[in-house]
MDTraj code that builds the backbone (N, CA, C; nanometers):
import mdtraj as md
import numpy as np

residues = "MET CYS LYS ILE LYS PRO LEU LEU PHE VAL ILE GLY LEU CYS LEU VAL LEU ILE GLY CYS LYS ASN ASN ALA ASN ASN GLU ASN GLU ALA ASN ASN LYS ALA SER SER ILE VAL GLU SER ASN ASP ASP ILE TYR VAL GLU ILE GLN LEU GLU ASP GLY LYS THR ILE LYS LEU ASN SER PRO LYS GLN ARG GLY ASN LEU SER SER PRO SER SER LEU SER VAL ASN MET ASP LYS ASP GLY ILE VAL ILE MET LEU LYS LEU ASN LYS TYR LYS THR PRO LEU GLU ASN GLN VAL TYR ASP ASP PRO LEU ASP ALA GLN ILE THR LEU THR GLY ILE SER HIS ASP GLY PRO LEU GLY LYS GLU ALA TYR ARG SER PHE ASN GLU ASN GLU ASN GLY GLU GLU GLY LYS VAL LYS VAL ASN LEU ILE SER HIS SER GLU ASN HIS SER GLU GLY THR PHE GLU GLY THR LEU TYR SER GLN ASN LYS LYS GLU ALA THR ILE LYS GLY ASN PHE LYS THR ARG LYS LYS LYS".split()
xyz = np.array([
    [3.4504, 2.3508, 3.1428],
    [3.4992, 2.2658, 3.0377],
    [3.4444, 2.1233, 3.0533],
    [3.4281, 2.0761, 3.1776],
    [3.3761, 1.9422, 3.2009],
    [3.2320, 1.9297, 3.1553],
    [3.1549, 2.0383, 3.1642],
    [3.0147, 2.0349, 3.1227],
    [3.0028, 2.0436, 2.9702],
    [3.0970, 2.1017, 2.9043],
    [3.0905, 2.1196, 2.7593],
    [3.1169, 1.9874, 2.6868],
    [3.2091, 1.9032, 2.7356],
    [3.2404, 1.7763, 2.6700],
    [3.1185, 1.6845, 2.6649],
    [3.0453, 1.6634, 2.7745],
    [2.9261, 1.5781, 2.7649],
    [2.8211, 1.6385, 2.6711],
    [2.8076, 1.7709, 2.6719],
    [2.7112, 1.8371, 2.5841],
    [2.7499, 1.8167, 2.4378],
    [2.8777, 1.8312, 2.4056],
    [2.9243, 1.8076, 2.2689],
    [2.9055, 1.6611, 2.2285],
    [2.9274, 1.5715, 2.3237],
    [2.9077, 1.4296, 2.2968],
    [2.7616, 1.4003, 2.2629],
    [2.6689, 1.4549, 2.3397],
    [2.5246, 1.4349, 2.3161],
    [2.4844, 1.4952, 2.1817],
    [2.5311, 1.6130, 2.1504],
    [2.4996, 1.6773, 2.0221],
    [2.5548, 1.5938, 1.9066],
    [2.6774, 1.5462, 1.9200],
    [2.7378, 1.4623, 1.8162],
    [2.6605, 1.3326, 1.7966],
    [2.6177, 1.2703, 1.9072],
    [2.5398, 1.1471, 1.9007],
    [2.4070, 1.1716, 1.8297],
    [2.3421, 1.2831, 1.8599],
    [2.2151, 1.3178, 1.7944],
    [2.2351, 1.3358, 1.6441],
    [2.3437, 1.4020, 1.6045],
    [2.3707, 1.4223, 1.4624],
    [2.3940, 1.2895, 1.3909],
    [2.4643, 1.1969, 1.4564],
    [2.4881, 1.0657, 1.3978],
    [2.3563, 0.9906, 1.3814],
    [2.2699, 0.9941, 1.4832],
    [2.1414, 0.9252, 1.4758],
    [2.0520, 0.9840, 1.3679],
    [2.0499, 1.1151, 1.3556],
    [1.9690, 1.1805, 1.2521],
    [2.0208, 1.1419, 1.1141],
    [2.1512, 1.1389, 1.0978],
    [2.2099, 1.0986, 0.9704],
    [2.1749, 0.9553, 0.9354],
    [2.1761, 0.8647, 1.0335],
    [2.1404, 0.7249, 1.0089],
    [1.9935, 0.7133, 0.9714],
    [1.9070, 0.7893, 1.0384],
    [1.7640, 0.7860, 1.0082],
    [1.7388, 0.8330, 0.8658],
    [1.8013, 0.9421, 0.8230],
    [1.7837, 0.9922, 0.6872],
    [1.8351, 0.8920, 0.5856],
    [1.9482, 0.8265, 0.6152],
    [2.0038, 0.7270, 0.5256],
    [1.9104, 0.6078, 0.5141],
    [1.8516, 0.5640, 0.6258],
    [1.7570, 0.4523, 0.6231],
    [1.6339, 0.4892, 0.5423],
    [1.5843, 0.6115, 0.5570],
    [1.4697, 0.6557, 0.4787],
    [1.5025, 0.6552, 0.3303],
    [1.6218, 0.7024, 0.2933],
    [1.6612, 0.7035, 0.1534],
    [1.6706, 0.5619, 0.0980],
    [1.7245, 0.4674, 0.1772],
    [1.7325, 0.3292, 0.1334],
    [1.5937, 0.2701, 0.1166],
    [1.5008, 0.2986, 0.2114],
    [1.3638, 0.2489, 0.2003],
    [1.2959, 0.3055, 0.0763],
    [1.3165, 0.4331, 0.0483],
    [1.2565, 0.4938, -0.0706],
    [1.3094, 0.4269, -0.1959],
    [1.4381, 0.3991, -0.1997],
    [1.4960, 0.3324, -0.3166],
    [1.4388, 0.1917, -0.3307],
    [1.4252, 0.1181, -0.2196],
    [1.3689, -0.0157, -0.2261],
    [1.2238, -0.0113, -0.2716],
    [1.1460, 0.0856, -0.2221],
    [1.0060, 0.0969, -0.2615],
    [0.9936, 0.1253, -0.4104],
    [1.0773, 0.2100, -0.4629],
    [1.0702, 0.2419, -0.6053],
    [1.1040, 0.1199, -0.6885],
    [1.1941, 0.0379, -0.6414],
    [1.2332, -0.0808, -0.7165],
    [1.1302, -0.1922, -0.7046],
    [1.0420, -0.1884, -0.6036],
    [0.9500, -0.2991, -0.5808],
    [0.8095, -0.2709, -0.6314],
    [0.7976, -0.1931, -0.7358],
    [0.6726, -0.1746, -0.8074],
    [0.5607, -0.1124, -0.7248],
    [0.5923, -0.0198, -0.6389],
    [0.4864, 0.0562, -0.5749],
    [0.4282, 0.1462, -0.6816],
    [0.2972, 0.1526, -0.6869],
    [0.2333, 0.2245, -0.7959],
    [0.1545, 0.3430, -0.7427],
    [0.1286, 0.4355, -0.8309],
    [0.0495, 0.5511, -0.7935],
    [-0.0882, 0.5409, -0.8575],
    [-0.1844, 0.6065, -0.7979],
    [-0.3237, 0.5968, -0.8385],
    [-0.3667, 0.7204, -0.9171],
    [-0.4633, 0.7015, -1.0046],
    [-0.5268, 0.8119, -1.0751],
    [-0.6612, 0.8408, -1.0100],
    [-0.7114, 0.9638, -1.0264],
    [-0.8340, 1.0034, -0.9607],
    [-0.9602, 0.9433, -1.0213],
    [-0.9556, 0.8890, -1.1419],
    [-1.0759, 0.8361, -1.2034],
    [-1.0956, 0.6864, -1.1767],
    [-1.0341, 0.6349, -1.0736],
    [-1.0477, 0.4950, -1.0356],
    [-1.1688, 0.4815, -0.9431],
    [-1.2453, 0.3741, -0.9616],
    [-1.3601, 0.3511, -0.8747],
    [-1.3761, 0.2022, -0.8494],
    [-1.4448, 0.1699, -0.7414],
    [-1.4864, 0.0338, -0.7105],
    [-1.6268, 0.0446, -0.6530],
    [-1.7154, -0.0412, -0.7003],
    [-1.8518, -0.0460, -0.6466],
    [-1.8787, -0.1876, -0.5975],
    [-1.9279, -0.1975, -0.4745],
    [-1.9521, -0.3263, -0.4106],
    [-2.0988, -0.3322, -0.3708],
    [-2.1654, -0.4410, -0.4057],
    [-2.3049, -0.4625, -0.3666],
    [-2.3077, -0.5857, -0.2772],
    [-2.3503, -0.5677, -0.1519],
    [-2.3561, -0.6789, -0.0579],
    [-2.4936, -0.7455, -0.0621],
    [-2.4989, -0.8673, -0.0134],
    [-2.6209, -0.9473, -0.0137],
    [-2.7364, -0.8796, 0.0608],
    [-2.7045, -0.8017, 0.1638],
    [-2.8084, -0.7360, 0.2425],
    [-2.8618, -0.6082, 0.1761],
    [-2.8161, -0.5793, 0.0539],
    [-2.8637, -0.4623, -0.0195],
    [-2.7754, -0.3395, -0.0046],
    [-2.6765, -0.3455, 0.0819],
    [-2.5868, -0.2318, 0.1025],
    [-2.4950, -0.2153, -0.0177],
    [-2.4820, -0.0902, -0.0654],
    [-2.3908, -0.0583, -0.1750],
    [-2.2775, 0.0276, -0.1206],
    [-2.1566, -0.0087, -0.1552],
    [-2.0385, 0.0647, -0.1122],
    [-1.9670, 0.1146, -0.2376],
    [-1.9436, 0.2446, -0.2445],
    [-1.8716, 0.3023, -0.3576],
    [-1.7416, 0.3626, -0.3068],
    [-1.6335, 0.3256, -0.3711],
    [-1.5014, 0.3773, -0.3359],
    [-1.4469, 0.4525, -0.4557],
    [-1.4322, 0.5820, -0.4424],
    [-1.3736, 0.6634, -0.5486],
    [-1.2277, 0.6900, -0.5157],
    [-1.1429, 0.6736, -0.6131],
    [-0.9987, 0.6977, -0.6008],
    [-0.9350, 0.6218, -0.4851],
    [-0.9549, 0.4889, -0.4768],
    [-0.8851, 0.4157, -0.3711],
    [-0.7352, 0.4165, -0.3947],
    [-0.6607, 0.4087, -0.2853],
    [-0.5144, 0.4014, -0.2947],
    [-0.4781, 0.2652, -0.3536],
    [-0.3811, 0.2641, -0.4439],
    [-0.3416, 0.1406, -0.5111],
    [-0.1942, 0.1101, -0.4876],
    [-0.1664, -0.0188, -0.4730],
    [-0.0307, -0.0709, -0.4704],
    [-0.0330, -0.1968, -0.5551],
    [0.0793, -0.2350, -0.6060],
    [0.0775, -0.3558, -0.6864],
    [0.2140, -0.4028, -0.7264],
    [0.2120, -0.5071, -0.8053],
    [0.3353, -0.5649, -0.8560],
    [0.3291, -0.5607, -1.0079],
    [0.4132, -0.4800, -1.0666],
    [0.4202, -0.4669, -1.2106],
    [0.5557, -0.5144, -1.2621],
    [0.6172, -0.6043, -1.1918],
    [0.7533, -0.6428, -1.2269],
    [0.7612, -0.7377, -1.3454],
    [0.6493, -0.7960, -1.3838],
    [0.6529, -0.8930, -1.4924],
    [0.5406, -0.8657, -1.5914],
    [0.5662, -0.8776, -1.7193],
    [0.4586, -0.8592, -1.8166],
    [0.3616, -0.9768, -1.8212],
    [0.3883, -1.0846, -1.7456],
    [0.3007, -1.2010, -1.7491],
    [0.2208, -1.2228, -1.6212],
    [0.2274, -1.1303, -1.5278],
    [0.1448, -1.1415, -1.4077],
    [0.1135, -1.0018, -1.3564],
    [0.0097, -0.9939, -1.2744],
    [-0.0356, -0.8654, -1.2221],
    [-0.0978, -0.8867, -1.0856],
    [-0.0660, -0.8000, -0.9919],
    [-0.1400, -0.7945, -0.8670],
    [-0.1616, -0.6475, -0.8331],
    [-0.2846, -0.6145, -0.7990],
    [-0.3197, -0.4786, -0.7613],
    [-0.3950, -0.4868, -0.6301],
    [-0.3526, -0.4096, -0.5321],
    [-0.4218, -0.3987, -0.4044],
    [-0.4740, -0.2570, -0.3923],
    [-0.6033, -0.2457, -0.3644],
    [-0.6658, -0.1146, -0.3481],
    [-0.7272, -0.1080, -0.2093],
    [-0.7179, 0.0075, -0.1467],
    [-0.7829, 0.0219, -0.0173],
    [-0.8338, 0.1635, 0.0024],
    [-0.9460, 0.1710, 0.0719],
    [-1.0056, 0.2982, 0.1111],
    [-1.1153, 0.2684, 0.2114],
    [-1.1305, 0.3564, 0.3079],
    [-1.2367, 0.3464, 0.4085],
    [-1.2411, 0.2105, 0.4780],
    [-1.1247, 0.1524, 0.5022],
    [-1.1177, 0.0270, 0.5763],
    [-1.1485, -0.0966, 0.4939],
    [-1.1604, -0.0822, 0.3628],
    [-1.1887, -0.1954, 0.2747],
    [-1.0676, -0.2193, 0.1859],
    [-1.0314, -0.3468, 0.1695],
    [-0.9174, -0.3844, 0.0869],
    [-0.9665, -0.4762, -0.0246],
    [-0.9271, -0.4433, -0.1480],
    [-0.9569, -0.5261, -0.2643],
    [-0.8248, -0.5739, -0.3208],
    [-0.8098, -0.7060, -0.3353],
    [-0.6885, -0.7635, -0.3909],
    [-0.7236, -0.8327, -0.5217],
    [-0.6618, -0.7880, -0.6268],
    [-0.6850, -0.8415, -0.7612],
    [-0.5568, -0.9099, -0.8055],
    [-0.5681, -1.0355, -0.8482],
    [-0.4489, -1.1101, -0.8880],
    [-0.4765, -1.1771, -1.0216],
    [-0.3812, -1.1623, -1.1113],
    [-0.3919, -1.2226, -1.2434],
    [-0.2612, -1.2939, -1.2731],
    [-0.2686, -1.4240, -1.2949],
    [-0.1515, -1.5043, -1.3301],
    [-0.1755, -1.5666, -1.4654],
    [-0.0936, -1.5304, -1.5566],
    [-0.1007, -1.5900, -1.6895],
    [0.0420, -1.5923, -1.7392],
    [0.0923, -1.7077, -1.7650],
    [0.2328, -1.7165, -1.7970],
    [0.2602, -1.7095, -1.9468],
    [0.1656, -1.6539, -2.0195],
    [0.1857, -1.6274, -2.1615],
    [0.1790, -1.4766, -2.1801],
    [0.2583, -1.4237, -2.2662],
    [0.2540, -1.2803, -2.2921],
    [0.2093, -1.2584, -2.4353],
    [0.1512, -1.1466, -2.4692],
    [0.1225, -1.0349, -2.3801],
    [-0.0105, -1.0553, -2.3074],
    [-0.0234, -0.9914, -2.1936],
    [-0.1472, -0.9967, -2.1166],
    [-0.2517, -0.8988, -2.1683],
    [-0.2086, -0.7891, -2.2278],
    [-0.3020, -0.6811, -2.2593],
    [-0.4002, -0.7181, -2.3698],
    [-0.5079, -0.6383, -2.3754],
    [-0.6157, -0.6540, -2.4730],
    [-0.6810, -0.7914, -2.4650],
    [-0.6945, -0.8447, -2.3450],
    [-0.7577, -0.9741, -2.3268],
    [-0.8501, -0.9706, -2.2059],
    [-0.9477, -1.0612, -2.2077],
    [-1.0398, -1.0785, -2.0958],
    [-1.0073, -1.2119, -2.0302],
    [-0.9944, -1.2098, -1.8975],
    [-0.9629, -1.3300, -1.8220],
    [-1.0793, -1.3619, -1.7291],
    [-1.1309, -1.4856, -1.7403],
    [-1.2390, -1.5261, -1.6512],
    [-1.2180, -1.6669, -1.5948],
    [-1.1051, -1.7278, -1.6241],
    [-1.0707, -1.8574, -1.5682],
    [-1.0292, -1.8374, -1.4224],
    [-1.0928, -1.9097, -1.3287],
    [-1.0594, -1.8903, -1.1864],
    [-0.9154, -1.9248, -1.1508],
    [-0.8475, -2.0006, -1.2351],
    [-0.7068, -2.0283, -1.2085],
    [-0.6188, -1.9102, -1.2482],
    [-0.6678, -1.8257, -1.3375],
    [-0.5916, -1.7109, -1.3849],
    [-0.6238, -1.5827, -1.3086],
    [-0.7514, -1.5590, -1.2804],
    [-0.7949, -1.4320, -1.2206],
    [-0.8639, -1.4581, -1.0871],
    [-0.8244, -1.3821, -0.9859],
    [-0.8840, -1.3964, -0.8524],
    [-0.9030, -1.2586, -0.7903],
    [-1.0124, -1.2443, -0.7149],
    [-1.0389, -1.1208, -0.6407],
    [-1.0710, -1.1580, -0.4972],
    [-1.0145, -1.0809, -0.4043],
    [-1.0455, -1.0941, -0.2619],
    [-1.0910, -0.9583, -0.2115],
    [-1.1947, -0.9582, -0.1316],
    [-1.2523, -0.8370, -0.0727],
    [-1.2596, -0.8591, 0.0774],
    [-1.1953, -0.7720, 0.1533],
    [-1.1933, -0.7892, 0.2981],
    [-1.1877, -0.6538, 0.3678],
    [-1.2165, -0.6538, 0.4963],
    [-1.2100, -0.5322, 0.5759],
    [-1.0864, -0.5313, 0.6635],
    [-1.0394, -0.4109, 0.6930],
    [-0.9228, -0.3972, 0.7806],
    [-0.9611, -0.4275, 0.9250],
    [-1.0831, -0.3885, 0.9640],
    [-1.1297, -0.4183, 1.0995],
    [-1.2695, -0.4767, 1.0920],
    [-1.3093, -0.5456, 1.1976],
    [-1.4423, -0.6066, 1.2027],
    [-1.5521, -0.5033, 1.2233],
    [-1.5143, -0.3797, 1.2554],
    [-1.6116, -0.2734, 1.2745],
    [-1.6491, -0.2049, 1.1432],
    [-1.5821, -0.2380, 1.0351],
    [-1.6044, -0.1731, 0.9062],
    [-1.7319, -0.2213, 0.8382],
    [-1.7565, -0.1715, 0.7182],
    [-1.8805, -0.2041, 0.6467],
    [-1.8951, -0.3514, 0.6078],
    [-1.7851, -0.4255, 0.6023],
    [-1.7927, -0.5678, 0.5675],
    [-1.8048, -0.6571, 0.6903],
    [-1.7881, -0.5984, 0.8085],
    [-1.7917, -0.6785, 0.9302],
    [-1.6774, -0.7783, 0.9331],
    [-1.7080, -0.9011, 0.9732],
    [-1.6056, -1.0046, 0.9837],
    [-1.5910, -1.0863, 0.8555],
    [-1.6703, -1.0536, 0.7547],
    [-1.6698, -1.1324, 0.6314],
    [-1.5514, -1.0970, 0.5423],
    [-1.4944, -1.1985, 0.4806],
    [-1.3936, -1.1826, 0.3757],
    [-1.4483, -1.2585, 0.2553],
    [-1.4615, -1.1901, 0.1433],
    [-1.5199, -1.2479, 0.0229],
    [-1.4082, -1.2813, -0.0756],
    [-1.4187, -1.3996, -0.1360],
    [-1.3160, -1.4433, -0.2312],
    [-1.3818, -1.5080, -0.3523],
    [-1.3181, -1.4926, -0.4657],
    [-1.3736, -1.5496, -0.5880],
    [-1.3687, -1.7018, -0.5882],
    [-1.2796, -1.7617, -0.5121],
    [-1.2702, -1.9074, -0.5110],
    [-1.3556, -1.9727, -0.4027],
    [-1.4230, -1.8929, -0.3161],
    [-1.5176, -1.9502, -0.2205],
    [-1.6441, -1.9934, -0.2940],
    [-1.7205, -2.0820, -0.2318],
    [-1.8413, -2.1355, -0.2942],
    [-1.9666, -2.0848, -0.2251],
    [-2.0784, -2.0808, -0.3017],
    [-2.2080, -2.0454, -0.2435],
    [-2.2731, -2.1709, -0.1865],
    [-2.3993, -2.1600, -0.1447],
    [-2.4684, -2.2738, -0.0830],
    [-2.4882, -2.3902, -0.1787],
    [-2.4875, -2.3634, -0.3089],
    [-2.5048, -2.4694, -0.4094],
    [-2.3725, -2.5304, -0.4535],
    [-2.2613, -2.4896, -0.3918],
    [-2.1307, -2.5440, -0.4261],
    [-2.0672, -2.4801, -0.5482],
    [-2.1225, -2.3679, -0.5942],
    [-2.0675, -2.2985, -0.7110],
    [-1.9659, -2.1947, -0.6669],
    [-1.8487, -2.1951, -0.7337],
    [-1.7462, -2.0940, -0.7039],
    [-1.7897, -1.9580, -0.7556],
    [-1.7297, -1.8549, -0.6962],
    [-1.7532, -1.7203, -0.7451],
    [-1.7017, -1.7048, -0.8876],
    [-1.7384, -1.5962, -0.9505],
    [-1.6973, -1.5708, -1.0881],
    [-1.6236, -1.4381, -1.0954],
    [-1.5209, -1.4329, -1.1796],
    [-1.4399, -1.3129, -1.1961],
    [-1.4184, -1.2886, -1.3443],
    [-1.4181, -1.1623, -1.3804],
    [-1.3847, -1.1238, -1.5178],
    [-1.2936, -1.0025, -1.5095],
    [-1.1732, -1.0158, -1.5631],
    [-1.0769, -0.9065, -1.5669],
    [-1.0505, -0.8748, -1.7132],
    [-1.0749, -0.7506, -1.7513],
    [-1.0471, -0.7041, -1.8867],
    [-0.9218, -0.6189, -1.8795],
    [-0.8124, -0.6735, -1.9235],
    [-0.6844, -0.6033, -1.9177],
    [-0.6666, -0.5252, -2.0476],
    [-0.6790, -0.3940, -2.0376],
    [-0.6722, -0.3058, -2.1541],
    [-0.5284, -0.2841, -2.1972],
    [-0.4403, -0.2617, -2.1005],
    [-0.3007, -0.2333, -2.1298],
    [-0.2163, -0.2803, -2.0122],
    [-0.0996, -0.3395, -2.0416],
    [-0.0150, -0.3899, -1.9327],
    [0.1305, -0.3971, -1.9786],
    [0.2197, -0.3505, -1.8940],
    [0.3636, -0.3630, -1.9175],
    [0.4325, -0.3625, -1.7821],
    [0.5631, -0.3575, -1.7824],
    [0.6376, -0.3505, -1.6567],
    [0.6246, -0.2141, -1.5909],
    [0.5725, -0.1143, -1.6619],
    [0.5610, 0.0208, -1.6068],
    [0.4188, 0.0662, -1.5798],
    [0.3193, 0.0002, -1.6362],
    [0.1812, 0.0417, -1.6117],
    [0.0863, -0.0750, -1.6359],
    [-0.0345, -0.0616, -1.5843],
    [-0.1394, -0.1575, -1.6098],
    [-0.2724, -0.0857, -1.5985],
    [-0.3653, -0.1199, -1.6857],
    [-0.4961, -0.0553, -1.6861],
    [-0.6001, -0.1578, -1.7258],
    [-0.7150, -0.1556, -1.6569],
    [-0.8203, -0.2487, -1.6923],
    [-0.9432, -0.2315, -1.6071],
    [-1.0384, -0.3216, -1.6296],
    [-1.1619, -0.3242, -1.5517],
    [-1.1766, -0.4635, -1.4911],
    [-1.2615, -0.4745, -1.3898],
    [-1.2866, -0.6038, -1.3280],
    [-1.4284, -0.6081, -1.2752],
    [-1.4808, -0.7278, -1.2649],
    [-1.6113, -0.7495, -1.2037],
    [-1.6153, -0.8928, -1.1550],
    [-1.7027, -0.9172, -1.0592],
    [-1.7113, -1.0533, -1.0101],
    [-1.8185, -1.0722, -0.9063],
    [-1.8491, -1.1984, -0.8838],
    [-1.9369, -1.2406, -0.7755],
    [-1.8507, -1.3192, -0.6799],
    [-1.8442, -1.2726, -0.5581],
    [-1.7566, -1.3313, -0.4561],
    [-1.8420, -1.3879, -0.3433],
    [-1.7891, -1.4865, -0.2734],
    [-1.8599, -1.5456, -0.1597],
    [-1.7685, -1.5490, -0.0378],
    [-1.8315, -1.5398, 0.0793],
    [-1.7568, -1.5522, 0.2045],
    [-1.7596, -1.6984, 0.2486],
    [-1.6833, -1.7298, 0.3511],
    [-1.6856, -1.8656, 0.4082],
    [-1.8254, -1.8995, 0.4589],
    [-1.9012, -1.7956, 0.4988],
    [-2.0376, -1.8147, 0.5492],
    [-2.1407, -1.8146, 0.4369],
    [-2.0957, -1.8248, 0.3122],
    [-2.1803, -1.8329, 0.1925],
    [-2.2535, -1.7040, 0.1602],
    [-2.2103, -1.5919, 0.2172],
    [-2.2693, -1.4624, 0.1829],
    [-2.2110, -1.4149, 0.0505],
    [-2.2921, -1.3401, -0.0256],
    [-2.2529, -1.2977, -0.1596],
    [-2.2226, -1.1482, -0.1653],
    [-2.1240, -1.1132, -0.2452],
    [-2.0927, -0.9737, -0.2758],
    [-2.0601, -0.9667, -0.4246],
    [-2.1132, -0.8657, -0.4914],
    [-2.0726, -0.8416, -0.6300],
    [-1.9846, -0.7174, -0.6297],
    [-1.8891, -0.7164, -0.7195],
    [-1.7924, -0.6076, -0.7229],
    [-1.7623, -0.5732, -0.8677],
    [-1.7434, -0.4463, -0.8937],
    [-1.6973, -0.4030, -1.0254],
    [-1.6163, -0.2765, -1.0072],
    [-1.5245, -0.2543, -1.0983],
    [-1.4425, -0.1352, -1.0878],
    [-1.3380, -0.1314, -1.1967],
    [-1.2466, -0.0380, -1.1815],
    [-1.1368, -0.0264, -1.2761],
    [-1.0093, 0.0065, -1.2006],
    [-0.8978, -0.0053, -1.2697],
    [-0.7686, 0.0267, -1.2103],
    [-0.6782, 0.0833, -1.3180],
    [-0.5927, 0.1718, -1.2758],
    [-0.4860, 0.2285, -1.3587],
    [-0.3665, 0.2449, -1.2677],
    [-0.2644, 0.1716, -1.2937],
    [-0.1458, 0.1807, -1.2098],
    [-0.0262, 0.2179, -1.2951],
    [0.0620, 0.2928, -1.2350],
    [0.1857, 0.3333, -1.3008],
    [0.2976, 0.3248, -1.1970],
    [0.4135, 0.2825, -1.2404],
    [0.5273, 0.2837, -1.1494],
    [0.5616, 0.4264, -1.1148],
    [0.5910, 0.4484, -0.9881],
    [0.6380, 0.5822, -0.9481],
    [0.7724, 0.6085, -1.0103],
    [0.7948, 0.7326, -1.0448],
    [0.9236, 0.7696, -1.1060],
    [1.0161, 0.8276, -1.0038],
])
top = md.Topology()
chain = top.add_chain()
for i, resn in enumerate(residues, 1):
    res = top.add_residue(resn, chain, resSeq=i)
    for name in ("N", "CA", "C"):
        top.add_atom(name, md.element.get_by_symbol(name[0]), res)
traj = md.Trajectory(xyz[None], top)
């Protein structure tokens, strides 16, 4: 009987811990659904051309973003150790069916997760300047946008702090998970 009580105590403790873990997972899932985590479609692509002639093509990158407001958009895409961050701030609605190329409204950042990746240590941004002091250029064509989805194309010339150039073009389609 003395051996059974500690065994029952350990089993009961394990059941309580498992229940807490499942509850925490359910709470995290609910928070994620409320915070505009988006799902990706298979026809999404990004093409990157680096200054050294290297071309990087990313088909169906994973997407996350913020679709909480009809007047702003952020989409983060990643695949193969490369991260693309697209940000659009425009405080007038509607955003859809418009092209944005003002650097204060549209920004793109291209970076690698590790220094061993295809971009090395470089991080390219639309607001960085080239050797002539010219900022990068961005064009975002927002086809459709609401609190539940966003779709569009983007292209740009980005520069690193070391004045290296990268051109990027692609598309995105995001939808809130249901």
